[in-house]
C-alpha positions in Angstrom: 85.9 217.6 183.0 89.1 219.7 182.5 91.0 217.9 185.4 89.9 214.6 183.4 91.4 216.1 180.4 94.7 217.5 182.5 95.4 213.8 183.6 95.2 212.6 180.4 97.4 215.1 178.4 99.9 214.1 181.7 99.5 211.0 181.0 100.3 211.1 177.3 103.1 213.3 177.6 104.8 211.0 179.6 104.3 207.7 177.8 106.1 210.1 174.9 108.8 211.1 177.0 109.2 207.0 178.1 109.0 205.0 175.1 111.8 205.4 172.9 108.5 204.2 170.4 106.4 206.7 170.8 106.7 209.3 167.7 105.2 211.8 169.0 101.5 212.8 171.3 99.1 211.4 168.8 100.8 208.9 168.1 100.4 208.0 171.7 96.5 209.1 172.3 95.7 207.3 169.1 97.5 203.7 169.0 98.5 202.6 172.7 96.2 200.9 174.3 98.3 201.7 177.5 96.9 204.7 177.3 93.3 203.8 176.4 93.1 201.9 179.5 93.9 204.5 181.7 91.3 207.1 179.9 88.6 203.8 180.4 89.8 204.0 184.3 89.6 207.8 184.9 86.3 207.8 183.9 85.3 204.1 185.6 86.9 205.4 189.0 85.1 208.7 188.6 82.0 206.3 187.9 82.7 203.8 190.9 83.7 206.6 193.0 80.1 208.3 192.6 78.5 204.7 193.7 77.4 203.3 190.1 79.0 200.8 190.1 77.4 199.1 187.3 78.4 201.5 185.0 82.2 201.8 186.1 82.0 197.6 185.8 80.9 198.2 182.5 83.2 201.1 181.6 86.5 198.8 182.7 85.1 195.6 181.2 84.7 197.5 178.2 88.9 198.3 178.7 89.3 194.9 179.3 88.1 193.7 175.8 89.0 195.9 173.8 93.1 196.5 175.6 93.6 193.2 177.2 94.4 195.6 180.5 91.9 194.3 183.4 92.0 197.4 185.5 89.4 197.1 188.5 87.4 200.9 188.6 87.6 200.7 192.5 91.4 200.5 191.9 93.6 203.9 192.8 95.8 205.3 190.2 98.6 208.4 190.4 99.3 211.1 187.6 101.4 209.6 184.4 101.1 206.1 185.1 103.4 204.1 182.1 101.4 201.2 180.9 104.4 199.9 178.1 102.9 197.1 176.1 99.9 196.9 178.7 98.2 192.9 177.3 97.8 191.1 180.9 97.5 193.4 183.3 95.3 193.0 185.9 95.4 195.7 188.5 92.7 194.5 191.3 90.1 196.4 193.3 91.8 197.5 196.5 94.7 198.5 194.6 96.5 201.8 194.4 99.2 202.9 192.7 101.3 206.4 193.0 103.2 208.3 190.4 105.5 208.3 188.0 104.7 204.4 188.0 105.8 202.2 185.0 103.7 199.0 184.4 105.2 196.4 181.6 102.5 193.7 180.6 101.6 190.8 182.5 101.9 191.2 185.5 99.3 190.9 188.6 98.7 193.1 191.4 96.2 191.4 193.3 94.9 189.8 196.1 96.1 186.0 197.4 92.5 184.7 198.3 93.2 185.3 201.8 92.1 189.2 202.3 88.2 190.2 203.0 87.9 194.1 202.7 91.9 195.4 201.5 93.3 192.8 199.6 95.5 194.6 196.4 99.3 195.9 197.4 100.0 199.8 197.7 102.6 200.8 195.3 104.6 203.8 195.9 105.7 206.5 193.9 107.7 206.1 190.8 107.6 202.9 191.0 108.9 199.9 188.0 107.0 196.4 187.8 108.8 194.3 185.3 106.9 191.7 182.8 105.3 188.8 184.7 105.6 190.4 188.2 103.5 189.3 191.0 102.2 191.5 194.1 99.8 189.9 195.8 98.0 190.5 199.1 97.9 194.0 201.2 101.3 195.0 200.9 102.9 197.9 200.9 105.8 198.4 198.4 107.9 201.7 199.2 109.0 204.8 196.7 111.7 204.3 193.9 111.6 200.2 193.9 112.4 198.4 190.9 110.9 194.9 191.1 111.7 192.3 188.9 110.4 190.3 185.9 108.8 187.3 186.9 109.3 188.0 190.7 106.5 187.9 193.4 105.7 189.3 196.0 103.7 188.9 199.2 105.3 190.9 202.0 106.2 194.9 202.4 109.4 196.0 200.4 111.7 199.3 201.7 111.6 202.8 200.0 115.0 202.5 197.7 114.9 198.3 197.1 115.6 196.0 194.3 113.9 193.3 194.4 113.6 189.5 192.2 113.1 186.1 192.5 109.9 183.3 193.7 109.9 184.5 196.2 110.9 188.1 195.7 114.7 188.3 197.8 117.1 192.2 197.0 120.0 191.4 195.9 121.7 192.1 198.8 120.5 188.5 200.1 121.1 187.5 196.6 124.7 188.0 196.7 124.8 186.9 200.9 123.8 183.7 199.7 126.6 183.3 197.6 129.2 183.8 200.0 127.3 181.5 202.8 126.2 178.2 200.9 128.6 175.2 200.9 
């Protein structure tokens, strides 16, 4: 219980630090659905790890009802996740998210329907996923990656990269495209 409270306090402090609209930590704890869904998820994930699958999914569905954010209780979420304007976020069962990540509204960390066991992406540390982005399949997103708004990512992304577009392209690929298009 002490560990859970420490993690939730870190989450709230991180949101307060990253969001200029956050007035103080109590503002975050009482009013931010991104924080509320992390509270529900940490409880649901505890139940999931202890094989109480029905209760875990019940907690997850209650969270979805109140926050508009759907995180499967099997998803593994690191410390200090900042979910900004979380409405419409979907995070699948086998997804993992590292520490100090930021996810904006309407993001999907989902599957493609082609895989059976590991179906969802692994997101590294300090990753920013822009609003409307879709990160699909059992792929790996490296540390310090920035994924642009509305990007569709279906392939691994190296650390320290920025990807944009449909299908996702690095800034280097976009610049090269302009020089070689006739």
